[in-house]
N, C-alpha and C positions, 0 to 999 in steps of 0.2 A: 504493500500500500504506500510505497514511496516514502516521502518525508512527512506525511500527514500524521497527526497524533491520534486521531480517532481510529479505533479498531472496530471495523464493522463486522456484523455477523456474516459468515461466508455462506449464507443461504437466504432464500425468501420464504415467507410464511405461506403455506399451501392450504392449511385448514386451521380453524380456531376452536377453542373450547371456552365456554363462558365462565367468568369468575363472578360469584355472587358477592356483592358488596354488603358487608354486615355493619351493624352499629356496635358501639362499645357495650351497650346493655345486652345485646344479643350474644356477644362474645363472652361476657361475664357469666351469663346463664349457661352457655355451652360448656365452658371449662369447669364450672362447678359440677354440672351434670356428669362430666367425664372424670370426676374425682381428681381434678387438677393434673391429669396426666395427658400430655399432648397426643400420645398414641391413641387415646380413647375418644378423640374428637371425630365427628363426622367430617369427611373431607369437604363437603359442601359448605361447611362453616369456616373453612380456611380460605383466606384471600391469596396469600403467597406461601406456598408450601415448600419450606426448606428443611423439612424433617430429615430427608435422606436424598441422596443422589442415586439410590439403588432401584432400578426399574422404573424410574419416574421421568426419564428423558423422552424426547420426541423422536420417533423413528423417521427415517428419511423416505422420500418418494421411492427410491430404489429398494429399500427394505420392505415397504408395503407391496411393491411389485414382486419381490422375491417370495413373499408369503403365498402368492398365487401359484408358485411352483411347488409348494409343500406336498410331498407324497406321504401318505399316512399308512404305508405298509408297515406291518408289525415288526418285521425283521428285514434288514438289508435294504431299507428305503434309499432311493437315490439321494434324498435330502441328507441322509447321514453322511454319504461320501462327499457331498458339497461342504458340509460342516467340517468333516475330518480334514479335508484339504486346506480349508481356511485356517484351522487351528495349527496344523503342522507346518504351514508356510512360515509362521512366526515362532512356533514352539515345537520343534521337531522331536518330541519325545516318542518313544516306541509304542506306548499304550495311551490311548485317549478314552476316558470313560465319561460319557455325558451324564449330567445330573440336572434336576429341575432348578437348582440354584446353588450358590457357593456353600451354604451351610450343609447341604446334603453331601457334597464332596468331603467336607471336614468330618462329618459324622461317619462316613464310610471309612475314611483313612484312619481316624483315631480309634474307631472301634476295632480295627485290625492291629494297630501298633501300640495303642495306649494300654492303660491298666494301672492298678495300684503299685506304688513305688516308682513309677516312671516319672520323668520330668522332661517337658518339652520347652526348650528355650526359643525365644522370638525377640525381635527388637521390641515390639509391643503387640500383644494379642488384642484383637478387637473382640467385641462382646460374644459373638457366636463361636468364634474360634476358641476363646477361653472356656466357654461353657461346654463345648464338645470335648475338649481335653479333660476338663474336670469331671465330666459325666462318666468317664471311664475310671475315675479314681486317681488319675495322673495329676501332676502339678504343672500349671502353666506359669512359666518364669519369664519375666520381662527383663531384657538386657540391652535397652537402648543406651546410647552414649549420654553422659551427663548433660550435654547441651540440649538434648531432646526433652529434658524435664524442666527447662527454663523457658517460659513463654517468650521472653524478650530477647533471648540469644539469637544472633543473626547468622549462625552457622549455616552454610548452604545445603548441607545434607544432614539435617537433624534427625532423620530416620535411621541413620547408620547404627549397626550393631556395635556394642562395646566389645571389641574383639578380645581384649585382655580379660574381661569378665567371662566371656565364653570359654577362653582357654582355662581359666581357673575352675570353671564348672566341669569341663571335660577331664581335667587332670585329677579331679576328686570323685566324679560320679559318672564317668563315661559309660559304664555298664547300664546305667539307668536311663540313658538318653537314646531314644529310638530314632530321633530326627531332629535336625536344627531347622527352624523356620525363619524366614525373613519376609516381612510384609512390605510390599511396594505399591503405592506410597503408604507411609505409616499413619493410618487413619486415627488411631487413638491419640497420637502425639501431635495432631494438627495437620494431617495430610502432608507430612514431610517426606521428601524423597530419600532414596538410598543410592549411593554412588556405585559405579562399577568397581572402583578401587576397593570399596568396603566389601562388596560381594566377592571379589577375588580373595581378600584377606580371610573372610569367613570360610570360603571354599578350602583354602590352604589349611586352616585349623581342622576343618571337618575331615580332610584327607588324612591328616596325621593321626587322627583318632578313629578313622574308619567309619565315619558317620555320614549319612545322606543329608544333603541340604535341599530343602523345598522352599518354594516361593508361594506366599499368598499374594497372587498377582492381579487382584481385581482392578487396580488402577495402573496397569503396566505402561500404557501409552503416555500417561501424564508423567510417570516416573522417567520414562525415556526422554521426554521433552526436557525435563529438568537436567538430566545428564547432558544432553546436547547443549543446553544453554549455560550450564554452570560448571561442568567438569572439564578441566584442561585437556585439550587434544580431541575433544568430541564435537566441536562446533560444526565441522564440515561433513559430518557423517549422516547418513539417512536413518530415519527413525526405525524402520524395520531391521536394519543391521544392528542397531543398538539393542533392540529387543532380542534378537537372536544371540547376541553376546550374553545377555542376562540369562537366556535359556541354557546356553552352553555351560554356564557356571553352576547350574542346578541339576538335581537328580529327578525333580518332579515339581508339580505345582497344584494348588487348588485355585479355582477361578469362579468368580461370579460374573457371568456375562451381562448382568444387570447394571454394571458400571461401564468399564471400557469395552464391553461387547456391544454397547449402544442398543441393547435389547431390553424388553420389559420382563423377561423371565429367562432362566437358563444358567448353566454353568458346566464345569467339568473338573475332573481329576485327571492329571496326566503324569506319567512316570515311565522310567526305563526298566525297573526291576521286574523280571518276568514272574517270579513267585509272588511278590506283593501284588502285582496286577491281577493274578488269578484270584487271590483272596478278596481283593476289592471288587472284582467283577461279580463274585459270588454274593457279596453283600449287596451290590447294586441290584442284582436280579431279585433278591429277597425283599428289598425295600423301595426301589425306584422303578425298575422296569428292565426291559431287554437291553443288552449292551449297545444296540444301534439306535436307541432313542432315549433311554435313561430318564424317563419321566417327562419327556418333551414331545410335543407334536412335531411332525415333519415341517410344518410351517415355521415353528420356532427355530428349528435348526437352520433353515434358510435365512431367516432374519438375522440370526447371530453371525452367520458366515458373511453376509453383506456388511454388517456392522464392523466386523474385524477388518474389512477392506477400507472402510471409511475412517476409522479411528486413527489410523496412522498418517492421514493427510496432514501436512504441516500447516496449511491454512486453517484447518479445524483446530489443531492443537494450539496454535498461536492465539487464536480467538478465545479458546477455552481458558487458557492460563491467564491471558491478559484481562479477560472480563472478570475473573475471580479477583485478580489484583486490583481492579477498578473499585470494587466494593471495599477491599481491605484498606486501600490507600485513603479513601474518603473517610472511613471510620477512624483511621490513625490520625488524620489531620484534625478530626474532631476531638481527639484526646481519649478515645475509647480504648481501653487496654485489650490487646490482641496477641495471639500467637504470631510471631514473625520469624522468618519470612512467611509470606502467605502460602497456604497449601494450594494444591492443584484443583481440588474439587470443592473446597469449602473455605470459608473464613471462620476462625475459632475465636470467640470472645472469651477473655479471661475473667470469668465470673468471680473468682476468689479475689482478684485485685479490684474489681469494680464494686464488689459488695463486701468489704472487709469486716463489716459489722455483723455479717451472717456467718456463724460457725460452719465449718465444713460438714459436720453431721446434721446441720439444719439445711443442707443442700442449696447453696447459693446458685448453682447452675440451674436447678429446677425453678428457683424463684425468678431468675432472670428470664428463662424461657417462657414461663407463664406470663410475665409482664409484657414481653414482646407480642404475645398473642392477644392479650387484652387490649393493649395499646393500638395495635394496627392489624390484627388478623394474620400475623406472621407465625407460622409453626416451625420451630427449631427443635434441636435435640440436645439434651444434656449429655455431656461426655465427662463424667466426673464421679463423685462419690455415690450417687444413685446407681450408676451403671457398674462401677467397679469396687465399691466400698465394702460390699458384703462378701464374706469368705465361705467356703464350703461347710465349715463347722458352725456357721450361723453368727460368728462374730463380725464386727464392723469396724473399719478404720477409714480415715480420710484417704481418698485417692491421691495419686501424685499431683494431679492438677484438677481443678473444677472449671470445665470449659462449657461453652454453649456453641454448638456447631451450626453454622448457616450453610447447609449443603446445597449446592446449586445444581438442579437437574440439567442434564445436557440438552442444549438446543431448545429450551422450553420458555424461558423468560427473556424479555427485552430489556434494554437499558433503562427505560422508564420504570419498569418493575423494580430494578435494582436501586434506582434513585429513591423510590418510595421506601425501600428497605432501609436505606441510609438515614432517611428522615425519622423513621420509627425508632431505629436503634439509638440514634443520638437523643431523641426525646426521652426515651427510657433511661438512658445513661445520665441525663441531666437531673433526674429525680431518683437516682439509685439509692440514696440514703433512706428513702421511704419504704423500700421493698423489705419484706419480711420472709423468714424462712418457712420450711414445711417439715412435717413429719409424715412418715409412711404409716398408713393404717394397717393394723394387724388383722388376720394373718397376712403376711407378705409372701410372694412367690419365692421358692427356694433357689431358683436360677433365673437369670435374665429378668430380674424383677422390674426393670425400667419399662418393659413392654406393657405390663398389665397391673402394676401396683396402683393403689389409690392413695391420694395424699390429702392432708388437711393443712391449711395455713396455720402457722403459730400465732398465738395472740401477741 
């Protein structure tokens, strides 16, 4: 786009969905009815939905056209082979096991390799990954670099694994570690990327201890863009080549196609180990479906395949990352505390810094997220003590950070929508001292409580 500052959307709008404009009184009634849990709202009562970027993006004209090619044969559908070719073009693992979404791939893998006494290290586990590890009785251990726990630190790759900490773990407990995971980009830590140099260092440690390295690769294209734009020696390389370098350093991956697959449903587990693949396929057949559809319709396989072709386009990625930064830069100028540098798929508000009067165990992230909804109909997601503070034994401690994620669906909202979000967030931040915390009503869910728990505001 030459020397112009404005980053335009590299697409035109082909179809529109209506947004219902609500009043503050309507929103107050809606959130109270939902037990002050943003997940409990009717979507029609939400004006700008930034709860998640998972499955909420707009599919392209060519994806909708690909759906018409969907073949619904139970076994060996032509759509399976279209999907398989698109996946292995970027991720040339020997075995690709389709699933209905990423957490199904996690469930299958950890049910096979997890268990009591095991420990699975990661830079930072996200919610379903942690839950699927812990559901087997294993321990989910976060080993992100120290900069990744400091919202204000400007390290360009705050998603990196603390390699020294990984080395210490393997030196003392190697027999208990079935796999080493790296999440790209690191969602729990602010959507922060992982460098190729860090992946190589993790690979070297894994090789010395004979451990497989897997990627949670949901936002792989965004991570590749950050590598291209931030890592020395990568600027002139093509995005698909960077992705294939990431794949070459790994033994397998879990994937939600609802993020950088640009689809509304789907995912996969891919790996090289023949014996592990057999065990995982057996679990797939038991829980998901036949190995050539894995819980997906043929039309879904076609849409994902086309999405994988589109997500690596540099025009799209430039727009995607720049439009997220547009939101972050405006809020930063307004003095709103944020995780910096800005992530690829979301801007993360530092609720603990904005609401220092609300103790971590009174859930400042939940208080801020509720206020954003009441103020302007924006639905965001708490990434903090509600999501990560409760442990398998029922105890509770503050999470490393209390954040509110403004996750931006792909190709869905325009600049004016984001300008509105900026106004609402700054208005709430101006009266942050008035916000009060929450408590969780008992009984609360034993796992993934943030999805279904009900809250009450503190007096």
